[in-house]
N, C-alpha and C positions, 0 to 999 in steps of 0.2 A: 648634511647636505646643503642647508641654508648658508652656512659659512663658506663651503666650497663654491657655491653659486656666486656669492658676493665677491670672493677672490677672483674668480673667472671673469666676472663683469668688470671688476677694477682693472684687470690685465687688458681686456679688450679696450676699455676707455683710455688707458695709458698708451696703448699701441696706436690708437687713433690720433692722439695728441702729439706723441713723440714722432718727429720726422725721421724717415729712413730713406734708403736709396729709391724707393718707389714714390716717395712724396714729391710732388711737383708744385705744391702751393699750400695755402692755409686759410683759415677763416680769420678775417680781420676784425669784424664786428657783427653783432646781431642785435636786433631789437625785436622782441617777441620770440616766437617759436621757430627754430630752424632744425629740421631733422636731417640726418645724413644716413644713407644706406650704403653699406659696403658689403657686397656679397649678400649673405643672409642676415646680417646684423644691421638693425636699425636703432639709432639712438639720438638723443638730443645733441646737437653740435654746440661746442663752446669755443670761445675766442682762442686763437692759436692752434686749433685742431688742424692736423695735416689733411691735405687733399690728395687723392690719387686718381689716376685714370680709371674710369668705371664707377666712380662715386655718383650717387643720385642724391640731390638735395632738394628739400621741400620746405617752403615757408608757410606759416599759418596765416589766418586772417589778420590783417593789419600789421603783419610782421615785415621785416626786411633784413637783408644781410649784405655784407660786403666781403668778397672773396678775392684773393690774389693768387694768380698762377705765375710762378717763376719762369723766366725766359730759358733759352736753350742751355747747352753745356757750359757756356761762358758766363751764365748768370745775368746776361745783359737783357734788359727790357723785361716785359711781363704783360699780363692781362689782368685788368681789374674787372670784376663782375659785381654789378649792383643788382640785387634781386628784390622785387617788390613783394607785396602780400599775395598769398595764395599762388605762389609760383613754384614750378617744378622744372629742374634742369638735370641733365646728366652730363658729366664731363668725361671726355674720351680723348683719344689721340695721343700725341707725343708731347713731351715737354716743350719742344720747339715749334710744334704745329698743333695746338689743342683744338678740339672740337667741342663746342657747347651745343647740346641738343635741348632746345626749348620745348617742353612738353605742354605747359600751360603757364599763364601769367605773363609777367613782363620783366625784362632785363635791360640794363644799360651796360655796354661793354666798351672799355677803353683799351685799345690795342696798341702795344709798342713792342712787337716781336719782329725779328728778322724776316720770318716767313709768314707773318700774320697769323690768322686763326680762321676756323670754319664755324659758322653759325648754321645749325641745322633745325629746320622747322618741318612740320608734317608735309608741306607742299613746296618747300624751297631750301636750297643749299646755297649759302652765301660765303664767298671768300672775302675776308676783310684784311687787306695787307697792312693797314694801320688806320688809326683815327678813332672816332667815337661813333657807335651804332646803337640804336634803340630797337628793340623788337617786342612785340606783344601778340599774344593769342587770346582771343575772347570768342569762345564758341567756334563758329566756322571762319571767323575773320582773323587773318594774320597780317600784321603790319611790321615792316622793316624800314627804318628810316636812318640815313646817314646824317649825323650832326656835323661831322668833320671827316674829310677824306673821301674815298670812293671805294666801291665794292663791286664784285662780279656776282650777280644773282643768277642761279640756274633753277628754273621752275621744274618741279617733279610732276610728271603726269599722274592723274588721279589713280590709274590702275597700279602704278608703282608705289604710290603713297599707301594704298590699301594693302599691298603685299608686305611692305615694310612694317605697317602696323600689326598685321597678323603674325609676323615672325617674332615680334617682341614679347 
């Protein structure tokens, strides 16, 4: 049984690293602990590990990570995601229009995609067509700041944010 578990765990780890048709990006670098949860499986992320829509990523105290989301079908452009310590994000959406949901912590996003990307926080949905944006959540405070480019921010009413939180 122990040997079978080790083989199964190795197969899961290999599948997470090996890109396939569902892969849309990968882990570029980590400093400290970066965990990835795909479905019911949670494991430590390693450099070159593939990313898929639906992945949840969490950094530990004092940790950091750099992720890259490949552009659309033509492979042009992409999205670089820099995660700070004690940060949790979920990646969703499509290859050519990714959605990064910031649950806690801080991120810096460099966007070079034809359709841009969506940054989702508990109280705001931001469409970033291109450029550099920083976002942070600390307790009840949410900060979204464009360093380069422009964005369209749509505030979420408190009742809708509460409904979304309950459904997750």
